[in-house]
N, C-alpha and C positions, 0 to 999 in steps of 0.2 A: 504494500500500500504506500503510495507517494503523496496522497492528499486528494482533495476534490471539493465539490460543491453539492449542496442539497438545498432545495427550495420548495416550500409548500405555501400555496395561497388558497385559502378556503378548502384546505384538505390537509393531508399529512404525508410523512415519509418515515420509513424504517430502514435503517442501515445496519446490517449485521456483519461486523468486522471481527468476530470472535475467533475465526480460523485464519485470519490474515497475518502475514509477516510484514513488518514495516521496513521499507527501504531507508536506510540511514537511521539516525537516532531520533529524528523529529519529523512530524508531518503536520500539515495544517488543513483543516476542513472548514469551509465557509458554510455554516448551517443557518438558514434564514427561514423563519415561519411568520406568515402574515395571515391572521385570522385562521390559524391552523396549528399543527404541532408536529414535532419530530422526535424520533427515538433513535439513538445511536448506541449500539452494543459493541463493546471493545473487550479484548483479552484482559484477564486479571493482572497480567504483568505490565500493562501499559499505564503510565501516569497520564492524567488528564488535566489540562489547564483550560479553564473556561474564560474566554475574553469577550463573550457576546454581550450585547446591550439589550436590555428589556425595556420596552415601551408599552405599558399596560400588559406586560407579559414577562417571561423570564427564562433563565437557563438554570438547569439543576445538574450537579455532578453527584450521581448516586453510586459511584464506583467504589469497589473494595479493592485494595491494592495488595498484591502478593509479590514478595521478592524471592527470586530464584537465584541462588548463588551461581556465579559464573555466566549468567545470562545478562547481556547489557540492557540497561534501562531504556525504554522507548517512551517518548512523550508525544501525545496527541494534543494539539492546540485547536480549540473550537472557537471560531469567530462568527460574527454575523449579527443579525438583529431578530428579536422576537417581538413582533408588533401585534398586540391582542392575541398572542399565542405563546407557545412554549417549546423548548427543546430540552430533552433529558438525555444524559449520557449515563449508561449503566453497563454492568457486566452480564 
């Protein structure tokens, strides 16, 4: 996984990245929801940094983190806007 974009307007999106391998140590996903919502599922070994802006909506990081010795840490940065909607990141 190198990064990407997800957009929902009066609807929703679901991204399941639980079986993905991240290329490099960091990836960025632009996840925007307008009058809708989104769900992003990530592996338990990934760190998540939420930098999204909520306008009558919000972003939620519901992930649990697991450290596996010898495996490099990967970081997913979630950006975008949630306008009258929401985006949740979980395992």
